[in-house]
C-alpha positions in Angstrom: 33.4 133.9 32.4 29.9 135.1 33.2 29.5 138.8 33.6 27.5 140.3 36.5 27.4 143.7 34.8 25.8 142.3 31.7 22.3 143.2 30.5 21.5 139.5 30.8 21.1 137.8 34.2 23.7 135.1 35.2 21.0 132.5 34.6 20.3 133.8 31.1 24.1 133.9 30.3 24.7 130.4 31.5 21.6 129.0 29.7 22.6 130.7 26.5 26.2 129.4 26.7 25.0 125.8 27.0 22.4 126.3 24.3 25.0 127.5 21.9 27.3 124.6 22.6 24.4 122.2 22.1 23.5 123.8 18.7 27.2 123.7 17.6 27.5 120.1 18.8 30.2 121.0 21.2 27.9 119.1 23.5 26.7 116.1 21.6 23.3 114.3 21.8 23.3 112.1 24.9 26.1 114.1 26.6 25.6 114.6 30.4 25.9 118.1 31.6 28.0 118.9 34.8 26.1 118.3 38.0 24.6 121.4 39.5 27.2 121.5 42.3 30.1 121.1 39.8 28.7 123.7 37.4 28.2 126.2 40.2 31.8 125.7 41.3 33.2 126.0 37.7 31.2 129.1 36.8 31.4 130.9 40.2 27.6 131.1 40.7 25.1 129.7 43.1 23.5 126.3 42.7 20.1 128.0 42.3 21.4 129.9 39.3 22.5 126.7 37.7 19.1 125.1 38.4 17.3 128.0 36.8 19.6 127.9 33.8 19.0 124.1 33.4 15.3 124.8 33.8 15.5 127.2 30.8 17.3 124.5 28.7 14.5 122.0 29.7 11.9 124.5 28.6 13.6 125.0 25.2 13.7 121.2 24.7 17.5 121.1 24.5 18.1 118.9 27.5 16.2 116.3 29.5 16.4 115.6 33.2 16.8 111.9 34.1 15.8 111.0 37.7 18.8 110.3 39.9 21.2 110.6 36.9 21.5 114.2 35.9 20.8 116.4 32.9 21.4 115.1 29.4 21.4 116.7 25.9 18.4 115.4 24.1 19.2 112.6 21.7 16.9 113.7 18.9 17.3 117.3 17.7 16.6 116.9 14.0 13.6 119.3 14.4 13.3 122.3 16.7 11.3 120.9 19.6 8.3 122.7 20.9 8.9 124.4 24.3 7.9 122.0 27.1 6.9 122.6 30.6 9.6 121.1 32.8 8.8 118.2 35.2 9.5 119.8 38.6 10.0 116.4 40.2 12.6 115.3 37.6 14.3 118.6 37.8 14.7 118.4 41.6 15.9 114.8 41.5 18.4 115.5 38.7 19.6 118.7 40.4 20.4 116.7 43.5 22.4 114.1 41.7 26.2 114.7 41.8 27.7 113.0 38.8 31.3 111.7 39.4 32.1 112.1 35.7 30.2 114.8 33.7 30.5 113.0 30.3 30.1 115.8 27.8 31.9 114.8 24.7 33.2 116.9 21.9 32.6 114.8 18.8 34.0 114.8 15.2 31.4 117.2 13.8 32.1 119.6 16.7 35.8 119.9 15.6 34.7 120.4 12.0 32.2 123.0 13.0 35.0 124.7 15.0 36.9 125.3 11.7 34.0 127.4 10.5 32.7 129.0 13.7 35.5 130.0 16.0 34.7 129.9 19.6 37.2 132.7 20.3 40.1 134.5 18.7 42.6 132.5 20.7 44.7 129.8 19.0 42.8 126.5 19.1 44.8 123.5 20.3 42.3 121.0 19.0 42.2 122.1 15.4 43.4 119.8 12.7 44.8 122.4 10.2 47.6 124.9 10.0 46.7 128.5 11.1 45.5 130.5 8.2 48.4 133.0 8.5 50.8 130.1 7.8 49.1 129.4 4.5 49.1 133.0 3.2 50.7 133.3 -0.2 50.8 135.4 -3.4 51.5 132.6 -5.8 48.0 131.0 -5.6 46.0 134.1 -6.6 48.6 134.8 -9.3 48.2 131.3 -10.7 44.4 131.7 -10.9 44.8 135.1 -12.7 47.2 133.5 -15.2 44.9 130.6 -15.9 41.9 132.8 -16.4 44.0 135.1 -18.6 45.1 132.3 -20.9 41.8 130.4 -21.1 38.4 131.5 -22.3 35.4 131.9 -20.1 33.7 129.2 -22.1 36.2 126.6 -21.0 35.3 127.1 -17.3 31.7 128.1 -17.3 29.8 126.7 -20.3 30.9 123.1 -20.3 31.8 120.4 -17.8 35.4 119.6 -17.1 37.1 116.3 -17.7 35.5 113.4 -15.8 38.8 112.2 -14.2 39.9 115.8 -13.6 42.1 118.2 -15.5 44.6 116.3 -17.6 47.4 118.8 -16.8 47.0 118.3 -13.1 46.8 114.6 -13.4 50.1 114.6 -15.4 52.0 116.6 -12.7 50.5 114.5 -9.9 51.8 111.4 -11.7 55.3 113.0 -11.7 54.9 114.0 -8.0 54.0 110.5 -7.0 57.0 109.1 -8.9 59.2 111.1 -6.5 57.5 109.0 -3.7 58.2 105.8 -5.6 54.5 105.4 -6.4 54.0 104.8 -10.1 50.6 105.8 -11.4 49.9 106.9 -15.0 47.8 110.1 -15.4 44.9 107.9 -16.6 45.0 106.0 -13.3 44.5 109.2 -11.2 41.1 110.8 -10.4 40.8 114.3 -8.9 38.3 114.9 -6.1 36.8 117.6 -3.9 39.5 117.1 -1.3 41.0 114.0 0.3 37.9 113.3 2.3 35.9 113.0 -0.9 38.5 110.6 -2.3 38.1 108.4 0.8 34.3 108.5 0.4 34.6 107.5 -3.3 36.7 104.5 -2.3 34.3 103.5 0.5 31.2 103.8 -1.7 32.8 101.8 -4.5 34.3 98.9 -2.6 32.0 98.5 0.3 28.3 97.8 1.1 26.5 98.5 4.4 27.4 95.9 7.0 30.9 95.2 5.6 33.8 95.1 8.1 36.4 97.7 7.8 39.7 97.7 9.7 40.7 101.2 11.1 43.6 102.3 13.1 43.0 103.2 16.8 43.6 105.8 17.9 42.6 107.2 14.5 40.9 110.0 12.6 37.5 110.8 14.2 36.0 112.1 11.0 36.7 108.8 9.2 35.1 106.8 12.0 32.0 109.0 11.8 31.9 108.8 8.0 32.2 105.0 7.9 29.6 104.7 10.7 27.2 106.8 8.6 27.6 104.5 5.7 26.6 101.5 7.8 30.1 99.9 8.0 31.2 97.7 11.0 34.5 99.1 12.3 37.3 96.8 13.5 39.7 98.9 15.5 43.4 97.9 15.1 45.8 99.3 17.8 48.3 101.6 16.1 51.9 101.1 17.4 55.1 103.1 16.7 56.1 100.7 13.9 52.6 100.2 12.4 49.3 98.3 13.1 49.1 95.5 15.7 49.6 92.6 13.2 48.2 90.0 15.6 45.0 91.8 15.9 44.8 92.3 12.2 45.3 88.6 11.6 42.6 87.6 14.0 40.2 90.0 12.4 41.0 88.6 9.0 40.3 85.1 10.2 37.0 85.9 11.9 35.4 88.8 10.0 36.9 88.8 6.5 37.2 92.6 6.3 36.9 94.2 2.9 39.1 97.3 3.6 41.9 98.6 5.8 42.2 102.4 6.2 45.7 103.6 7.1 47.7 106.8 7.6 51.2 105.4 7.2 53.1 108.6 7.4 52.7 111.1 10.4 49.7 109.1 11.7 46.9 111.2 13.2 46.9 111.6 16.2 50.2 109.9 17.2 52.7 111.1 14.5 53.9 107.5 14.1 55.4 106.4 10.7 55.1 102.9 9.3 58.3 100.8 9.2 59.2 98.6 6.2 58.9 95.3 8.2 55.3 96.1 9.3 54.4 97.3 5.8 55.4 94.0 4.2 53.5 92.0 6.7 50.3 94.1 6.2 50.6 93.5 2.4 51.0 89.8 3.0 47.8 89.8 5.0 46.0 91.8 2.3 47.0 89.3 -0.3 46.2 86.2 1.8 42.8 87.5 2.9 41.7 89.5 -0.2 41.1 93.0 1.2 42.0 96.4 -0.2 44.0 99.1 1.6 43.3 102.8 1.2 46.4 104.8 2.3 45.6 108.4 3.3 48.8 110.4 2.6 47.3 113.7 3.6 50.5 114.8 5.4 52.9 113.9 2.6 53.7 117.6 2.1 55.4 117.8 5.5 56.9 114.3 5.4 60.2 113.0 4.0 59.9 111.5 0.5 61.7 108.3 1.7 59.1 107.5 4.3 57.6 104.0 4.0 54.4 103.9 2.1 52.3 100.8 1.4 51.4 102.1 -2.1 55.0 102.3 -3.0 55.8 98.7 -1.9 52.6 97.3 -3.4 52.7 99.1 -6.7 48.9 100.0 -6.3 47.9 96.3 -6.7 45.8 96.1 -3.5 46.4 99.7 -2.3 44.7 103.0 -3.2 46.6 106.2 -2.7 44.7 109.2 -1.4 45.9 112.7 -0.8 45.0 116.4 -1.1 46.2 120.0 -0.7 43.9 121.5 1.9 46.3 121.0 4.8 49.3 122.7 3.0 47.9 125.1 0.5 44.3 126.3 0.6 41.5 124.6 2.6 38.8 126.3 0.5 40.2 125.0 -2.8 39.2 121.5 -1.9 41.4 119.7 -4.4 42.3 116.1 -3.7 43.0 113.0 -5.7 43.2 109.2 -5.6 45.5 106.8 -7.6 44.5 103.2 -8.1 45.0 100.1 -10.2 43.6 100.3 -13.7 41.1 97.6 -12.9 39.4 99.9 -10.3 39.6 103.2 -12.1 36.3 103.0 -14.0 34.3 101.9 -11.0 35.8 104.7 -8.9 35.1 107.2 -11.7 31.5 106.1 -11.9 31.1 106.8 -8.1 32.6 110.3 -8.6 30.3 111.1 -11.5 27.2 110.1 -9.6 28.2 112.4 -6.7 29.8 115.5 -8.3 29.9 114.9 -12.1 33.2 116.7 -12.4 35.6 118.8 -10.3 36.4 122.6 -10.8 38.8 122.9 -13.7 39.9 126.4 -12.9 41.3 125.5 -9.5 42.9 122.3 -10.8 44.6 124.1 -13.6 45.9 126.8 -11.2 47.2 124.1 -8.8 49.0 122.3 -11.7 50.7 125.6 -12.4 51.8 126.0 -8.8 53.3 122.5 -8.8 55.0 122.8 -12.1 56.7 126.1 -11.3 58.0 124.7 -7.9 55.9 127.1 -5.8 54.1 124.4 -3.9 57.4 122.7 -3.1 59.0 125.9 -1.8 55.9 126.7 0.2 55.9 123.3 1.8 59.5 123.7 2.7 58.8 127.0 4.5 55.9 125.3 6.4 58.1 122.4 7.5 60.8 124.7 8.8 58.2 126.8 10.7 56.5 123.6 12.0 59.8 122.2 13.4 60.3 125.4 15.4 56.7 125.4 16.6 56.9 121.8 17.7 60.0 122.4 19.7 58.4 125.3 21.6 55.1 123.5 22.1 56.8 120.4 23.5 58.7 122.5 26.0 55.5 124.3 27.1 53.5 121.0 27.4 56.2 119.4 29.5 56.4 122.4 31.7 52.6 122.3 32.2 52.9 118.7 33.5 52.0 116.8 30.4 53.7 113.7 29.2 53.9 112.5 25.5 52.4 109.1 24.8 54.2 109.2 21.4 57.4 110.8 20.3 56.5 114.2 19.0 56.6 114.3 15.2 54.6 115.9 12.3 51.7 118.3 13.0 50.2 116.6 16.1 51.2 115.6 19.6 49.5 112.8 21.5 49.6 114.1 25.1 48.6 112.5 28.4 46.9 115.0 30.7 46.5 112.8 33.7 42.8 113.7 34.0 39.6 112.9 32.1 40.2 114.8 28.8 36.4 115.0 28.0 35.8 116.9 31.2 38.9 118.9 30.6 37.7 119.9 27.1 34.4 121.2 28.5 36.3 123.2 31.2 38.6 124.7 28.6 35.7 125.7 26.4 34.8 128.1 29.2 38.2 129.7 28.7 37.8 130.0 25.0 39.9 126.9 23.9 38.7 124.0 21.8 40.5 120.7 22.7 40.5 117.4 21.0 40.0 114.8 23.8 41.4 111.3 23.4 38.1 109.5 23.5 37.3 111.2 20.1 40.0 109.1 18.4 38.5 105.7 19.4 36.0 103.9 17.2 34.0 103.1 20.3 34.2 106.1 22.5 35.6 105.4 26.0 37.1 107.6 28.8 40.7 108.8 28.2 43.3 111.0 29.8 44.9 111.6 26.4 44.3 114.6 24.0 45.7 115.6 20.6 47.4 118.9 20.3 48.3 120.8 17.2 51.9 122.0 17.4 51.2 125.0 15.2 48.5 126.3 17.6 49.9 125.5 21.0 52.8 127.9 21.2 50.9 130.3 23.3 52.2 130.3 26.9 48.8 131.7 28.1 47.0 128.6 26.9 49.4 126.3 28.9 49.1 128.4 32.0 45.3 128.2 31.9 45.5 124.5 31.1 47.7 123.9 34.1 45.3 125.9 36.4 42.3 123.9 35.2 44.0 120.5 35.5 45.1 121.3 39.1 41.4 121.9 40.1 40.4 118.6 38.5 42.9 116.5 40.5 
């Protein structure tokens, strides 16, 4: 809340709060700020204070006033704009306009930035990772020490590593995939700088700007943003409890001839759905009939049952490419991921990797191989799964008590929750309370209003959050 006893005036505090959100992209370019009346009510200040704060934002070049529409974050902020004298007429007209829906979206990059710049010390419901305290371990530093003790400095510092990645890690990854019934020889595995890098390698290898790509909707906001940046045309496929909407996929195949389908088969983000065998077989039939590849993101494999249905296991990596990583379960900063593909694609994929990163860090890859070989990763993942099961049970009870309903059966790390109100507006209101939410519109390829939001079960066990959430929702109804 704004502090009357602060050395800054209320106007300066409010202006600084919005300015910081704009710079952190918690208010995206083109986002509409709350109307003066709404902002005054939310912040407990007078309308004149809000007008003065918006005036400062105008002078800084961070927002613009659109006559009879309101205040909007400037679309272009690639360079720091020169301070501009505000248009008094536009300011007055915009201030008098009461927007019915203050569309101030949190976008994919805002969630990513939130991982690096915490908005408060409170648990963050919108985050896509486990809390850092869940991932603490002693075996990882021990593995690094052991590797550096047994290898010379020259091996790590004075020469490049293997182009495909450390051979020892690729060998144990091959064994690990076999347990999932995915058979990939070490030479058909390429290590990457995290799973996102693996997805990027696949896209840059198989696609060209303007190609059509089928994506699951709701789906991973970062993947939408990444594909958009590469110039791809996204074809959103509704995700159902058993898998993608097959009728929609079939129509896309007939009309658009897509080159790729991006899927999270197991513990889908954000719904938690898992693919069924029947849907999986039909997807593969479409891929064979219409000549497109499938990249299967198995990021959540560490917390999922081994027997879960995976397209790569059924297809034998003929048209499928398996992608996974260890940031979610082990150490986000290690950035070790990998992909497994058919031998005919490996050299093309490797060329793309070499053009971007040359090789990947051998030290961390060797240490990770040791953690896998000695069973430490497996035991660590088991502890995380047990802890997550308990957290999910508690979070579900708190969410239901706060008036939420679940749009999908709770499973995995995320819950897909219906708030009953505009979740974009709710997200902005909760930012004032120190909580970063993941509104439902974020998970659509073409952003549209939604009452849904994604919660992280590991970070929504705090009763104080749900109490504040319920208070804010009541004021919005």
